[in-house]
Backbone as a printed PyTorch tensor [residue, N CA C, xyz], in Angstrom:
tensor([[[ -8.0060, -42.2570, -29.8150],
         [ -6.8630, -42.9640, -30.3030],
         [ -6.2230, -43.5340, -29.6870]],

        [[ -5.7050, -44.9750, -29.8830],
         [ -4.9810, -45.8040, -29.1160],
         [ -3.7130, -45.3570, -28.2930]],

        [[ -3.2480, -44.7480, -27.3470],
         [ -1.9520, -44.4510, -26.7630],
         [ -0.8580, -45.1840, -26.9350]],

        [[ -1.4230, -46.7320, -27.1080],
         [  0.0280, -47.6670, -27.4630],
         [  0.2130, -47.5150, -28.7780]],

        [[ -0.6270, -47.1120, -29.6380],
         [ -0.3550, -47.4850, -30.8640],
         [  0.4770, -46.7230, -31.9710]],

        [[  1.5250, -46.7730, -32.5030],
         [  2.3230, -46.0490, -33.6570],
         [  2.0770, -44.4630, -33.9210]],

        [[  0.7370, -44.6690, -34.6290],
         [  0.4770, -43.3310, -35.0100],
         [  0.3810, -42.2320, -34.1110]],

        [[ -0.1530, -42.6310, -32.5830],
         [ -0.4860, -41.7680, -31.4320],
         [  1.1970, -41.5460, -31.3950]],

        [[  1.9010, -42.5330, -31.1990],
         [  3.3880, -42.0710, -30.5190],
         [  4.1700, -41.1970, -31.4530]],

        [[  3.9840, -41.2480, -32.8730],
         [  4.3370, -40.5910, -33.8370],
         [  3.7240, -38.7990, -33.7970]],

        [[  2.7370, -38.8290, -33.2100],
         [  2.0200, -37.3400, -33.8470],
         [  2.3470, -36.6090, -31.9730]],

        [[  2.6620, -37.7280, -30.9880],
         [  2.5020, -37.0330, -29.8290],
         [  4.2330, -36.5140, -30.0140]],

        [[  5.0780, -37.6660, -30.5210],
         [  6.4160, -36.7720, -30.8330],
         [  7.0010, -35.4150, -32.0670]],

        [[  5.8660, -35.5550, -32.5310],
         [  5.6840, -34.5760, -33.4470],
         [  5.5290, -33.0050, -32.7320]],

        [[  4.4510, -33.2380, -32.1440],
         [  3.8180, -32.3660, -31.4440],
         [  4.6240, -31.7170, -30.1620]],

        [[  5.4300, -32.5550, -29.3290],
         [  6.1090, -32.4640, -28.3460],
         [  7.2120, -31.2170, -29.0900]],

        [[  8.3420, -32.1060, -30.3030],
         [  8.8860, -31.5230, -30.9000],
         [  8.7180, -30.1350, -31.6600]],

        [[  7.9000, -29.5060, -32.1450],
         [  7.5550, -28.9810, -32.4680],
         [  7.3720, -27.1730, -31.6720]],

        [[  6.5900, -28.0400, -30.0240],
         [  6.6450, -27.1390, -29.3090],
         [  8.0080, -26.6980, -29.0450]],

        [[  8.9360, -27.2310, -28.9750],
         [ 10.1900, -27.2160, -28.2100],
         [ 10.9690, -26.1590, -29.6110]],

        [[ 10.7040, -26.7350, -30.6390],
         [ 11.3480, -25.7260, -31.7000],
         [ 10.8900, -24.6040, -31.4280]],

        [[  9.3640, -24.1150, -31.4610],
         [  8.8520, -23.0350, -31.6000],
         [  9.2290, -22.1800, -30.4580]],

        [[  9.4640, -22.5620, -29.2120],
         [  9.7960, -22.1560, -27.6600],
         [ 11.9590, -21.4430, -27.9240]],

        [[ 12.2790, -22.2590, -29.1930],
         [ 13.4980, -22.0960, -28.8570],
         [ 13.5030, -21.2950, -30.0160]],

        [[ 12.8510, -21.1360, -31.0750],
         [ 12.5610, -19.9510, -31.6720],
         [ 12.3690, -18.5170, -31.5180]],

        [[ 11.2580, -18.7720, -30.3370],
         [ 11.2340, -17.4700, -29.7070],
         [ 12.3020, -16.9100, -28.9020]],

        [[ 13.0510, -18.1520, -28.1700],
         [ 13.6530, -17.5910, -27.4250],
         [ 15.1580, -16.9430, -28.1060]],

        [[ 15.3650, -17.4310, -29.2530],
         [ 16.3820, -16.9250, -30.2950],
         [ 16.1670, -15.5330, -30.8750]],

        [[ 14.7660, -15.3090, -31.6140],
         [ 14.4140, -14.3250, -31.7110],
         [ 14.3770, -13.1470, -30.7080]],

        [[ 14.1760, -13.3760, -29.5590],
         [ 14.2660, -12.3120, -28.2800],
         [ 15.6620, -12.2200, -28.0210]],

        [[ 16.4970, -12.5600, -27.3770],
         [ 17.7460, -12.3990, -27.2430],
         [ 18.7200, -12.0850, -28.5550]],

        [[ 18.4140, -11.9330, -29.8330],
         [ 19.1310, -11.8720, -30.7080],
         [ 19.9730, -10.1840, -30.7310]],

        [[ 19.0450,  -9.2500, -30.4800],
         [ 19.6870,  -8.1560, -30.2860],
         [ 20.4600,  -7.8880, -29.0610]],

        [[ 20.5890,  -8.8600, -27.9870],
         [ 21.2120,  -8.9570, -26.6240],
         [ 22.5220,  -8.9840, -27.6760]],

        [[ 22.3450, -10.3140, -27.8350],
         [ 23.7720, -11.2760, -28.6740],
         [ 24.6140, -10.2180, -29.6140]],

        [[ 23.9520,  -9.8470, -30.3320],
         [ 24.6950,  -8.5570, -31.2040],
         [ 25.1070,  -7.4110, -30.3130]],

        [[ 24.8440,  -6.9630, -29.3980],
         [ 25.1800,  -6.2390, -28.7200],
         [ 26.1960,  -6.3310, -28.1240]],

        [[ 25.9430,  -7.4290, -27.1410],
         [ 27.8010,  -8.3410, -26.4330],
         [ 28.5850,  -8.2350, -27.3170]],

        [[ 28.2300,  -8.9660, -28.5230],
         [ 29.2190,  -9.4080, -29.5260],
         [ 30.3550,  -7.7970, -30.0790]],

        [[ 29.0410,  -7.1500, -30.2380],
         [ 29.6070,  -5.9000, -30.4890],
         [ 30.7520,  -5.0140, -29.8550]],

        [[ 30.2510,  -5.1090, -28.4540],
         [ 30.7790,  -4.9640, -27.2600],
         [ 31.9910,  -5.2560, -26.9820]],

        [[ 32.3740,  -6.7210, -27.4220],
         [ 33.1880,  -7.6960, -27.1420],
         [ 34.5950,  -6.7270, -28.1960]],

        [[ 34.0900,  -6.9770, -29.2730],
         [ 34.6950,  -6.6950, -30.4380],
         [ 35.3790,  -4.9090, -30.1580]],

        [[ 34.4450,  -4.2850, -29.8500],
         [ 35.3840,  -2.9230, -29.1780],
         [ 36.2670,  -3.0340, -28.3580]],

        [[ 36.1530,  -3.6690, -26.9790],
         [ 36.8280,  -4.1120, -25.7340],
         [ 38.3950,  -4.5960, -26.6390]],

        [[ 38.0670,  -5.5100, -27.3410],
         [ 39.1430,  -6.2240, -28.1830],
         [ 40.3920,  -5.0780, -28.9180]],

        [[ 39.7600,  -4.5000, -29.4270],
         [ 40.4280,  -3.1350, -30.4640],
         [ 41.0120,  -2.2340, -29.4190]],

        [[ 40.4260,  -2.2090, -28.4200],
         [ 40.7940,  -1.1160, -27.4830],
         [ 41.7380,  -1.8420, -26.4230]],

        [[ 42.0160,  -2.7090, -25.6110],
         [ 42.8660,  -3.6110, -25.3060],
         [ 44.1270,  -3.8710, -26.0480]],

        [[ 44.1930,  -4.2160, -27.3450],
         [ 45.4250,  -4.4970, -28.6270],
         [ 45.7500,  -3.1840, -28.5390]],

        [[ 45.4160,  -1.9220, -28.2090],
         [ 46.0340,  -0.3770, -28.9120],
         [ 46.4200,   0.0030, -27.2330]],

        [[ 46.4170,  -0.4950, -26.0650],
         [ 46.6580,  -0.4170, -24.9140],
         [ 45.7620,   0.3860, -24.1740]],

        [[ 44.7110,   0.3110, -24.5350],
         [ 43.5280,   0.9780, -23.3560],
         [ 42.7160,  -0.6020, -22.9580]],

        [[ 42.9750,  -0.4630, -21.4640],
         [ 42.0230,  -1.4350, -20.9650],
         [ 40.9890,  -0.7670, -19.9130]],

        [[ 39.5850,  -1.3080, -20.3110],
         [ 38.1000,  -0.8010, -19.8150],
         [ 37.4380,  -1.8950, -19.7270]],

        [[ 36.5280,  -2.1210, -18.8970],
         [ 35.7830,  -2.7800, -18.8210],
         [ 34.0390,  -2.6910, -18.6290]],

        [[ 34.0600,  -1.4550, -18.1640],
         [ 32.4510,  -1.0300, -18.2420],
         [ 31.9330,  -0.8470, -19.5480]],

        [[ 30.6740,  -1.2810, -20.0260],
         [ 29.8370,  -1.0330, -21.1810],
         [ 29.8500,   0.4820, -21.5120]],

        [[ 29.6890,   0.9680, -20.9290],
         [ 29.4800,   2.5820, -21.1490],
         [ 31.0770,   3.0870, -21.3210]],

        [[ 32.4080,   3.0090, -20.6170],
         [ 33.2670,   3.8040, -21.0670],
         [ 33.7660,   3.3810, -22.0790]],

        [[ 33.5000,   1.5770, -22.7360],
         [ 34.1290,   0.8020, -23.5230],
         [ 33.7290,   1.7210, -24.7600]],

        [[ 32.5070,   1.7990, -24.8480],
         [ 31.5840,   2.4120, -25.7940],
         [ 32.1650,   4.1020, -26.3730]],

        [[ 32.1340,   4.6740, -25.1980],
         [ 33.1280,   6.1580, -25.0470],
         [ 34.2670,   6.4220, -26.0040]],

        [[ 35.1960,   5.1660, -25.2230],
         [ 36.5840,   5.0070, -25.8250],
         [ 36.8030,   4.7260, -27.1890]],

        [[ 35.5600,   4.0440, -27.5510],
         [ 35.7910,   3.3680, -28.8050],
         [ 35.3990,   4.1840, -29.9340]],

        [[ 34.7230,   5.6190, -29.3140],
         [ 33.9050,   6.5590, -30.0900],
         [ 35.1860,   7.2030, -30.5450]],

        [[ 36.0370,   7.2880, -29.9610],
         [ 37.3480,   8.2530, -30.0550],
         [ 38.2380,   7.6130, -30.8980]],

        [[ 38.1280,   6.4590, -31.4610],
         [ 39.0210,   5.8200, -32.0760],
         [ 38.6870,   5.9180, -33.3940]],

        [[ 39.3610,   6.1200, -34.4420],
         [ 39.2180,   6.5520, -35.8900],
         [ 39.1780,   5.1400, -36.7570]],

        [[ 38.5240,   5.2650, -37.3910],
         [ 38.2170,   4.1170, -38.4150],
         [ 38.6000,   4.3360, -39.9390]],

        [[ 39.3420,   3.9130, -40.1720],
         [ 39.7350,   3.9230, -41.6780],
         [ 39.8580,   2.9560, -42.6850]],

        [[ 39.0210,   3.4210, -44.1110],
         [ 39.1560,   2.2480, -44.5880],
         [ 40.1750,   2.2300, -45.6740]],

        [[ 41.2630,   1.6040, -45.9500],
         [ 42.6170,   1.3260, -46.6760],
         [ 42.7380,  -0.2530, -47.0610]],

        [[ 42.6900,  -0.1050, -48.4380],
         [ 43.6700,  -1.1980, -49.0780],
         [ 42.3250,  -2.4720, -49.0360]],

        [[ 41.2840,  -2.0580, -48.9860],
         [ 39.5180,  -2.9800, -48.7750],
         [ 39.9890,  -3.9370, -47.4240]],

        [[ 40.7850,  -2.3860, -46.0140],
         [ 40.2020,  -2.7960, -44.9230],
         [ 40.1080,  -1.9780, -44.2100]],

        [[ 39.7370,  -2.4190, -42.9100],
         [ 39.0430,  -1.3560, -41.5720],
         [ 40.3530,  -0.8990, -40.8810]],

        [[ 40.9750,  -0.1500, -40.9150],
         [ 41.9790,   0.1490, -39.6900],
         [ 41.5660,   0.8240, -38.8140]],

        [[ 41.9420,   0.8380, -37.2010],
         [ 41.7460,   1.5480, -36.6810],
         [ 43.1640,   2.5370, -36.0090]],

        [[ 42.8050,   3.7610, -35.8130],
         [ 43.9510,   4.6860, -35.4170],
         [ 43.4780,   5.7710, -34.2410]],

        [[ 44.2750,   5.4790, -33.2760],
         [ 44.4590,   6.0740, -31.6130],
         [ 45.5780,   6.4290, -31.4210]],

        [[ 45.6790,   7.8710, -30.7730],
         [ 46.9330,   8.4170, -30.2820],
         [ 46.8710,   7.6140, -28.7790]],

        [[ 47.8050,   7.1290, -28.6060],
         [ 47.8670,   6.2480, -26.8350],
         [ 49.2490,   6.6440, -26.5950]],

        [[ 49.2140,   8.1420, -25.6390],
         [ 50.5850,   7.7240, -24.8630],
         [ 51.3000,   8.4820, -25.3810]],

        [[ 50.7100,   9.4670, -26.6530],
         [ 51.1480,  10.2440, -26.9400],
         [ 52.0270,   9.9770, -28.2680]],

        [[ 51.9300,   8.8710, -29.0030],
         [ 51.8980,   7.7270, -30.0960],
         [ 50.7920,   7.2650, -30.8860]],

        [[ 50.7110,   7.8260, -32.1150],
         [ 49.9050,   6.7850, -33.3160],
         [ 49.8440,   5.0940, -33.3570]],

        [[ 48.7320,   4.8670, -33.1580],
         [ 49.1910,   3.3150, -32.8770],
         [ 48.0100,   2.7370, -34.2270]],

        [[ 48.1580,   2.0400, -35.1500],
         [ 47.3170,   1.3660, -35.9180],
         [ 46.9040,  -0.0460, -35.4430]],

        [[ 45.5630,  -0.5370, -35.3020],
         [ 45.2880,  -1.8810, -35.1970],
         [ 43.8640,  -2.4590, -36.2300]],

        [[ 44.4830,  -3.7950, -36.3840],
         [ 43.7930,  -4.4220, -37.9170],
         [ 42.5740,  -5.7210, -37.0380]],

        [[ 41.9610,  -5.6800, -37.2980],
         [ 41.4640,  -7.0930, -36.9340],
         [ 42.0200,  -7.9050, -38.0580]],

        [[ 42.0740,  -9.0560, -37.4510],
         [ 42.5240, -10.4880, -38.1700],
         [ 41.8320, -11.8020, -38.2500]],

        [[ 41.8700, -13.1440, -39.1410],
         [ 41.3060, -14.0620, -39.0790],
         [ 42.5150, -14.6440, -40.0830]],

        [[ 42.7290, -15.5130, -39.1550],
         [ 43.8340, -16.7090, -40.0520],
         [ 43.5060, -18.0810, -39.6520]],

        [[ 44.2110, -19.2100, -40.2450],
         [ 43.9990, -20.6950, -40.2290],
         [ 45.1330, -20.9550, -38.8740]],

        [[ 43.9270, -21.8820, -38.0410],
         [ 44.7920, -22.1770, -36.8870],
         [ 45.0760, -23.8810, -37.4770]],

        [[ 45.1120, -24.7290, -36.1540],
         [ 45.6380, -26.0100, -36.6210],
         [ 44.4350, -26.3640, -36.5730]],

        [[ 42.9940, -26.2380, -35.6090],
         [ 41.6210, -27.1210, -35.8570],
         [ 40.5460, -26.0520, -36.3210]],

        [[ 40.9030, -24.6310, -36.8090],
         [ 39.9430, -23.6740, -37.3280],
         [ 40.6020, -22.4350, -37.4370]],

        [[ 39.6950, -21.4410, -37.7560],
         [ 40.0400, -20.1370, -37.7180],
         [ 40.6100, -19.3630, -36.3330]],

        [[ 41.8700, -18.8420, -36.3180],
         [ 41.6390, -17.9700, -34.9750],
         [ 41.6300, -16.1320, -35.7080]],

        [[ 40.8580, -15.5420, -34.5010],
         [ 41.0110, -14.1560, -35.0030],
         [ 41.0470, -13.4080, -33.9730]],

        [[ 41.2840, -12.0720, -34.3690],
         [ 41.6920, -11.3680, -33.2470],
         [ 42.2050, -10.0930, -33.8820]],

        [[ 42.7850,  -9.6380, -32.8910],
         [ 43.2900,  -7.6870, -33.1120],
         [ 44.6440,  -7.6510, -32.8160]],

        [[ 45.2910,  -6.9530, -33.7210],
         [ 46.9550,  -7.1930, -33.6610],
         [ 46.9790,  -5.1790, -33.6580]],

        [[ 47.6760,  -4.9360, -32.9000],
         [ 48.0320,  -3.2020, -32.9260],
         [ 49.3870,  -2.8300, -33.1140]],

        [[ 49.9860,  -1.8770, -33.8540],
         [ 51.4240,  -1.8320, -34.2520],
         [ 51.4890,  -0.2050, -33.8480]],

        [[ 52.9820,   0.3090, -33.7110],
         [ 53.0730,   1.5220, -33.6460],
         [ 52.6800,   2.1760, -35.5180]],

        [[ 52.7130,   3.4070, -35.5470],
         [ 52.5040,   4.2350, -36.7440],
         [ 53.7530,   4.0230, -37.7450]],

        [[ 54.7870,   3.7460, -36.5960],
         [ 56.4310,   3.9670, -37.5290],
         [ 56.4240,   2.2360, -37.9120]],

        [[ 55.7950,   1.6610, -37.1550],
         [ 55.7080,   0.3620, -37.8330],
         [ 57.1440,  -0.5310, -36.9080]],

        [[ 57.8200,   0.1940, -36.0750],
         [ 59.0050,  -0.3960, -35.3020],
         [ 58.8610,  -1.0300, -34.3630]],

        [[ 57.5440,  -0.9880, -33.6950],
         [ 56.8670,  -2.1060, -32.7560],
         [ 55.6400,  -2.3210, -32.7050]],

        [[ 55.3010,  -3.6170, -31.8750],
         [ 54.0040,  -4.1180, -31.9140],
         [ 53.2670,  -3.1210, -30.6580]],

        [[ 52.1720,  -3.0240, -30.6790],
         [ 51.5500,  -2.6570, -29.2270],
         [ 50.5640,  -3.4920, -28.3550]],

        [[ 50.1680,  -4.5820, -29.2790],
         [ 49.5590,  -5.0010, -28.5680],
         [ 49.1890,  -6.6220, -29.2800]],

        [[ 48.3210,  -7.6580, -29.0310],
         [ 47.5430,  -8.3880, -29.4330],
         [ 46.3360,  -8.5980, -28.3480]],

        [[ 45.1260,  -9.1460, -29.1370],
         [ 44.1650,  -9.5530, -28.1100],
         [ 43.4660, -10.8120, -29.1840]],

        [[ 43.3220, -11.8490, -28.7840],
         [ 42.3980, -13.2830, -29.6280],
         [ 41.3740, -13.0770, -28.9770]],

        [[ 40.5120, -12.8090, -30.3890],
         [ 38.8040, -12.7460, -30.0900],
         [ 38.2940, -14.1960, -29.9170]],

        [[ 38.9150, -15.0240, -30.6680],
         [ 37.9720, -16.6260, -31.1560],
         [ 38.8740, -17.8370, -31.4660]],

        [[ 39.2120, -18.5500, -31.0740],
         [ 39.8220, -19.9840, -31.4300],
         [ 39.8000, -21.0390, -31.0150]],

        [[ 40.0190, -22.1690, -31.8240],
         [ 39.1070, -23.4350, -31.8270],
         [ 40.7270, -24.5730, -31.4360]],

        [[ 41.5840, -23.8700, -30.6690],
         [ 42.7430, -24.6840, -30.4830],
         [ 42.7150, -25.8370, -29.2790]],

        [[ 43.5360, -26.5290, -29.3460],
         [ 43.1040, -27.7950, -28.1350],
         [ 43.3430, -26.8900, -26.9870]],

        [[ 42.5920, -27.2330, -26.3390],
         [ 42.4390, -26.3830, -24.4940],
         [ 43.8560, -26.8930, -23.7620]],

        [[ 44.5830, -26.1560, -23.4260],
         [ 45.9870, -26.6150, -22.6860],
         [ 46.7870, -26.9720, -23.6310]],

        [[ 46.7640, -26.5390, -24.7880],
         [ 48.0540, -26.4060, -25.5150],
         [ 47.9090, -25.2170, -26.2090]],

        [[ 47.4110, -25.4180, -27.6950],
         [ 47.4220, -24.1390, -28.6210],
         [ 46.3650, -23.4250, -27.7540]],

        [[ 45.0560, -23.6930, -27.4540],
         [ 44.4380, -22.9110, -27.2050],
         [ 44.8470, -21.7960, -25.8700]],

        [[ 46.3050, -22.0010, -25.5490],
         [ 46.7550, -20.9720, -24.7630],
         [ 47.4140, -19.8260, -25.2070]],

        [[ 47.0740, -19.5430, -26.2320],
         [ 47.6200, -18.5250, -27.3590],
         [ 46.7100, -17.2560, -26.4180]],

        [[ 45.3130, -17.5150, -25.9700],
         [ 44.7120, -16.4330, -25.3440],
         [ 44.9530, -16.1690, -23.9310]],

        [[ 45.9550, -16.7860, -23.2480],
         [ 46.5460, -16.6610, -21.9840],
         [ 47.1820, -15.4450, -22.1620]],

        [[ 47.6400, -14.6020, -20.9480],
         [ 48.3990, -13.2740, -20.8650],
         [ 49.2970, -13.2660, -21.1790]],

        [[ 50.5030, -14.1930, -20.3300],
         [ 51.8040, -14.2590, -21.0280],
         [ 51.9860, -14.4930, -22.5120]],

        [[ 50.9140, -15.0910, -23.0610],
         [ 51.5190, -15.3750, -24.9350],
         [ 51.4010, -13.5160, -24.7540]],

        [[ 50.3470, -13.5770, -24.6650],
         [ 50.2960, -11.9540, -25.4860],
         [ 50.6130, -10.6940, -24.8640]],

        [[ 51.2350, -10.9280, -23.5960],
         [ 52.2440, -10.0370, -23.4720],
         [ 53.3410,  -9.8080, -24.1620]],

        [[ 53.9650, -10.8310, -24.6350],
         [ 54.8110, -10.7840, -25.5930],
         [ 54.8370,  -9.7390, -26.7660]],

        [[ 53.7530,  -9.5340, -27.1970],
         [ 53.6410,  -8.4340, -28.2800],
         [ 53.3290,  -7.1800, -28.0790]],

        [[ 53.9200,  -6.7610, -26.3030],
         [ 53.7170,  -5.7210, -25.7620],
         [ 54.4380,  -5.1790, -26.3330]],

        [[ 54.7430,  -3.7960, -27.0290],
         [ 56.1700,  -3.3340, -27.1640],
         [ 57.0940,  -4.1150, -27.6880]],

        [[ 57.2450,  -4.9730, -28.7530],
         [ 57.9500,  -5.6900, -29.1670],
         [ 58.6510,  -5.3020, -30.4370]],

        [[ 59.5180,  -5.0370, -30.2630],
         [ 60.4160,  -5.0120, -31.6620],
         [ 59.9680,  -5.5870, -32.9700]],

        [[ 59.5470,  -4.8990, -34.0130],
         [ 59.4300,  -5.3870, -35.3770],
         [ 60.9300,  -5.4530, -36.4380]],

        [[ 61.5160,  -6.7020, -36.1730],
         [ 62.5370,  -7.2350, -37.0410],
         [ 62.8550,  -7.2190, -38.3450]],

        [[ 62.9400,  -6.5400, -39.6270],
         [ 62.8980,  -6.7630, -40.7520],
         [ 61.2590,  -7.0300, -41.0650]],

        [[ 60.6680,  -6.1030, -40.6770],
         [ 58.8260,  -5.9540, -40.9680],
         [ 58.4780,  -7.6220, -40.9410]],

        [[ 58.6620,  -8.1720, -39.4090],
         [ 58.3170,  -9.1460, -39.1380],
         [ 58.2160, -10.0090, -37.4940]],

        [[ 57.2870, -10.4920, -37.1390],
         [ 57.6830, -10.7940, -35.8450],
         [ 57.8060, -12.6630, -35.9560]],

        [[ 58.6420, -12.8590, -35.2720],
         [ 59.4270, -14.7900, -35.3350],
         [ 59.0220, -14.9950, -34.5400]],

        [[ 58.3200, -16.5430, -34.4390],
         [ 58.2740, -17.4040, -33.6160],
         [ 59.1880, -18.3430, -33.2200]],

        [[ 59.8980, -18.4000, -31.9660],
         [ 60.8770, -19.1210, -31.3730],
         [ 60.6890, -20.8050, -30.9050]],

        [[ 61.4890, -21.0310, -30.1650],
         [ 61.4010, -22.4840, -29.4910],
         [ 60.6440, -22.1210, -28.0670]],

        [[ 59.6210, -22.9140, -27.4830],
         [ 58.6320, -22.9220, -26.6920],
         [ 59.2780, -22.2740, -25.2100]],

        [[ 58.5420, -21.7380, -24.5610],
         [ 59.0980, -21.3200, -23.5840],
         [ 57.8690, -20.6530, -22.7350]],

        [[ 58.3250, -19.6520, -21.6350],
         [ 57.0760, -19.3930, -21.0740],
         [ 56.6000, -17.6380, -21.1760]],

        [[ 57.5490, -17.0440, -22.0760],
         [ 57.2140, -15.7470, -22.5020],
         [ 58.3450, -15.1610, -22.4490]],

        [[ 58.9350, -15.0080, -23.7650],
         [ 60.3440, -14.0990, -23.5840],
         [ 60.1350, -12.4290, -23.3230]],

        [[ 61.3220, -12.4080, -22.3730],
         [ 61.2830, -10.9760, -21.5480],
         [ 61.9070, -10.1670, -22.7460]],

        [[ 62.8240, -10.4090, -23.4960],
         [ 63.2810,  -9.6610, -24.5550],
         [ 62.9050,  -9.1830, -25.8030]],

        [[ 62.2720,  -7.8260, -25.4610],
         [ 61.5530,  -7.0520, -26.4060],
         [ 61.7990,  -6.4730, -27.7160]],

        [[ 63.6660,  -7.1700, -27.8080],
         [ 64.5340,  -6.1240, -29.0350],
         [ 64.6950,  -6.9610, -29.6410]],

        [[ 64.6440,  -8.0040, -29.7610],
         [ 65.1980,  -9.6700, -30.8440],
         [ 63.9210,  -9.7040, -31.9440]],

        [[ 62.6390,  -9.4280, -32.1180],
         [ 61.5970,  -9.3210, -32.5750],
         [ 61.2000, -10.8200, -32.9100]],

        [[ 61.1300, -11.4450, -31.2360],
         [ 60.9470, -12.6660, -31.1460],
         [ 60.4110, -13.0940, -30.1100]],

        [[ 59.0990, -14.1640, -30.1180],
         [ 58.2090, -14.3150, -29.2420],
         [ 58.6020, -16.0640, -29.2770]],

        [[ 58.1160, -16.5070, -27.8430],
         [ 58.3800, -17.9790, -27.5950],
         [ 57.0760, -18.7700, -27.8680]],

        [[ 57.3770, -20.0700, -28.4920],
         [ 56.2080, -20.9360, -29.2820],
         [ 55.0740, -21.3340, -27.8440]],

        [[ 54.2130, -22.1330, -28.1790],
         [ 53.5100, -22.3510, -27.1090],
         [ 53.9100, -23.6710, -26.8360]],

        [[ 54.2640, -24.3180, -25.5390],
         [ 54.8860, -25.7410, -25.7520],
         [ 53.5560, -26.7090, -25.7170]],

        [[ 54.4340, -27.5570, -26.7210],
         [ 53.1940, -28.9180, -27.3690],
         [ 52.0640, -28.3530, -28.0910]],

        [[ 52.4640, -26.9570, -28.9220],
         [ 51.4560, -26.6620, -29.7000],
         [ 52.1140, -26.0560, -30.9970]],

        [[ 53.3020, -26.7880, -31.8800],
         [ 54.0660, -26.4130, -32.3430],
         [ 53.2430, -26.0560, -33.6030]],

        [[ 52.0030, -26.4130, -34.1920],
         [ 51.1910, -25.9970, -35.4510],
         [ 50.6590, -24.8810, -35.1020]],

        [[ 50.1590, -24.8240, -33.8550],
         [ 49.2660, -23.7490, -33.2720],
         [ 49.9790, -22.6310, -33.4270]],

        [[ 51.4460, -22.3710, -32.9410],
         [ 52.1460, -21.7730, -33.3330],
         [ 53.0870, -20.8550, -34.1890]],

        [[ 52.9490, -22.0950, -35.1450],
         [ 53.4670, -21.7240, -36.3370],
         [ 52.1910, -20.7530, -36.9710]],

        [[ 51.1020, -20.8660, -37.4000],
         [ 49.7770, -20.8680, -37.4910],
         [ 49.8620, -19.3760, -36.9550]],

        [[ 50.0370, -19.1260, -35.7790],
         [ 50.6560, -17.4860, -35.2890],
         [ 51.5000, -16.6690, -35.8060]],

        [[ 52.5310, -17.1740, -35.8560],
         [ 53.6380, -16.7200, -36.7090],
         [ 53.2430, -16.1010, -37.9720]],

        [[ 52.8170, -16.9710, -38.5600],
         [ 52.4000, -16.7630, -40.3100],
         [ 50.9040, -15.9300, -40.2510]],

        [[ 50.3200, -15.7150, -39.6920],
         [ 49.4590, -14.4080, -38.7270],
         [ 50.1170, -13.5090, -38.8290]],

        [[ 50.7610, -13.2050, -37.8130],
         [ 51.2240, -12.1490, -37.4280],
         [ 52.3960, -11.6050, -38.2210]],

        [[ 53.0260, -11.8780, -39.6450],
         [ 54.0460, -11.9230, -40.3530],
         [ 52.9230, -11.1740, -41.3680]],

        [[ 52.0680, -12.0420, -41.7000],
         [ 50.7970, -11.4160, -42.6890],
         [ 50.0420,  -9.7700, -42.2840]],

        [[ 50.0250, -10.3040, -40.9030],
         [ 49.0560,  -8.8960, -40.6340],
         [ 49.6210,  -7.5230, -40.6580]],

        [[ 51.3310,  -7.8080, -39.7760],
         [ 51.9720,  -6.5830, -39.7710],
         [ 52.2860,  -6.0350, -41.4760]],

        [[ 52.5550,  -6.8860, -42.0540],
         [ 52.4120,  -6.5490, -43.7500],
         [ 51.7350,  -5.7450, -44.2020]],

        [[ 50.5920,  -6.3530, -43.7520],
         [ 48.7370,  -5.9420, -44.5770],
         [ 48.9210,  -4.1300, -43.5320]],

        [[ 49.2890,  -3.9590, -42.6760],
         [ 49.0220,  -2.6730, -41.9600],
         [ 50.3760,  -1.9280, -42.6280]],

        [[ 51.6530,  -2.1550, -42.9980],
         [ 52.5100,  -1.6340, -43.4190],
         [ 51.8270,  -0.9750, -44.7750]],

        [[ 51.7440,  -2.0690, -45.7070],
         [ 50.7470,  -1.2640, -46.8960],
         [ 49.7140,  -0.4160, -46.9230]],

        [[ 48.8730,  -0.7370, -46.1520],
         [ 47.8630,   0.1370, -46.1390],
         [ 48.2850,   1.4600, -45.3550]],

        [[ 49.0730,   1.5500, -44.5130],
         [ 49.4920,   3.0450, -44.2110],
         [ 50.8960,   3.6030, -44.3140]],

        [[ 51.4860,   2.9040, -45.5640],
         [ 52.5790,   3.2250, -45.7150],
         [ 52.5420,   4.8710, -46.8850]],

        [[ 51.7050,   5.4970, -47.3710],
         [ 51.7230,   6.4560, -47.3340],
         [ 51.5350,   7.5790, -46.3330]],

        [[ 51.2100,   7.3900, -45.1250],
         [ 51.0480,   8.1820, -44.0490],
         [ 52.1150,   8.2750, -43.4150]],

        [[ 53.5190,   7.2770, -43.1850],
         [ 54.1970,   7.3190, -42.3930],
         [ 55.1810,   8.5260, -42.9330]]])
């Protein structure tokens, strides 16, 4: 076959493409269990971090997570744990951001008077703007924040409020829509947790 001919070029391109697709498929199948395990560990670490348990080693994450009770309430999974003598509930969430879904874990005290913590698991917001919701200063605002009238409000932009009694967090500068989305998500998730655990309070 003439190497300069169109059929040869097409056959060569097809064979090379097929070979790469085959190798990629084998690589995907071979690493799928590892990817799934890493996702589960990341999920468990996020739940633990939200409820106030900071661990990084895989075995310790698995051990501590096994001590967290999982409850089915109102069609959702809640996580319940005793942390520093208080009962804490956590819930995974997903809500609309500016550019895509924002998913994470929100934890509150069982009396629903204060948040315990927030972890952002995944988001597609603009880096340096809305993407700053993953930064520690933003998440720290939800540590021991008083819940006022059943919600947490998002105030004007800032660098992270230190007032834990007003039920308000600072918005991210230059990310109004993302901040509004976080406010909506937090309000909705606090309400859902309250509805789910109301009979146990």
